[in-house]
C-alpha positions in Angstrom: 66.1 261.5 38.4 65.4 257.8 38.0 63.2 255.7 40.3 66.3 253.6 41.3 68.1 256.8 42.4 65.1 257.9 44.4 64.9 254.5 46.1 68.6 254.6 47.0 68.2 258.1 48.6 65.2 256.9 50.6 67.2 253.8 51.7 70.1 256.0 52.8 67.8 258.3 54.8 66.1 255.3 56.5 69.5 253.9 57.4 70.6 257.3 58.9 67.3 257.6 60.9 67.7 254.1 62.3 71.3 254.9 63.3 70.2 258.1 65.0 67.5 256.3 67.0 69.8 253.5 68.0 72.4 256.0 69.3 69.7 257.8 71.2 68.6 254.6 72.9 72.2 253.7 73.7 72.8 257.1 75.2 69.6 256.8 77.3 70.6 253.4 78.6 74.1 254.8 79.4 72.6 257.7 81.4 70.6 255.4 83.7 72.0 254.8 87.2 72.2 251.3 88.4 69.8 250.4 91.3 71.6 250.0 94.6 70.2 247.7 97.2 71.2 247.7 100.8 70.8 245.2 103.6 69.0 246.4 106.8 72.4 246.8 108.6 73.8 248.9 105.7 70.7 251.1 105.9 71.5 251.9 109.6 75.1 252.7 108.6 74.0 255.2 105.9 71.3 257.0 108.0 72.8 257.7 111.4 70.5 257.2 114.3 68.3 254.7 112.3 67.8 251.3 114.0 67.3 248.0 112.4 63.9 247.7 114.0 62.9 251.0 112.4 64.0 249.9 109.0 62.0 246.7 109.4 59.0 248.8 110.3 59.4 251.0 107.2 59.4 247.8 105.1 56.3 246.4 106.8 54.5 249.7 106.3 55.5 249.9 102.7 57.3 253.2 103.0 60.5 252.0 101.2 60.9 249.8 98.1 62.4 246.5 98.9 62.8 242.9 97.7 63.1 239.7 99.7 65.7 237.3 98.5 65.4 233.6 99.4 62.2 232.0 100.5 59.7 232.8 103.3 60.4 234.9 106.4 64.1 233.8 106.4 64.8 235.6 103.1 67.2 238.6 103.2 65.5 242.0 102.8 67.2 244.4 100.4 66.1 248.0 100.4 66.4 250.5 97.5 69.1 253.0 98.6 67.7 255.9 96.6 64.2 255.4 98.1 65.6 255.3 101.6 67.6 258.5 101.2 64.6 260.3 99.7 62.5 259.3 102.7 64.9 260.9 105.1 65.9 263.9 103.0 
């Protein structure tokens, strides 16, 4: 077997390995669930008996993951749905 043939085989193996790892990454990205964020009012609709005040307290205490959109205290609070459900499960 010539050196050229050996190099061609190695190149083919490398191409297949790259293809396999790319497919694995694409499958992993496909399996991830998108993050759902809820407003305070939507939180009270999902968890019956939960008040808006309680949701705000959970945010203040750091018991649920959230982000604040906009600037300052007037920004809308969005709460991670999965985190909220886990807290009350």
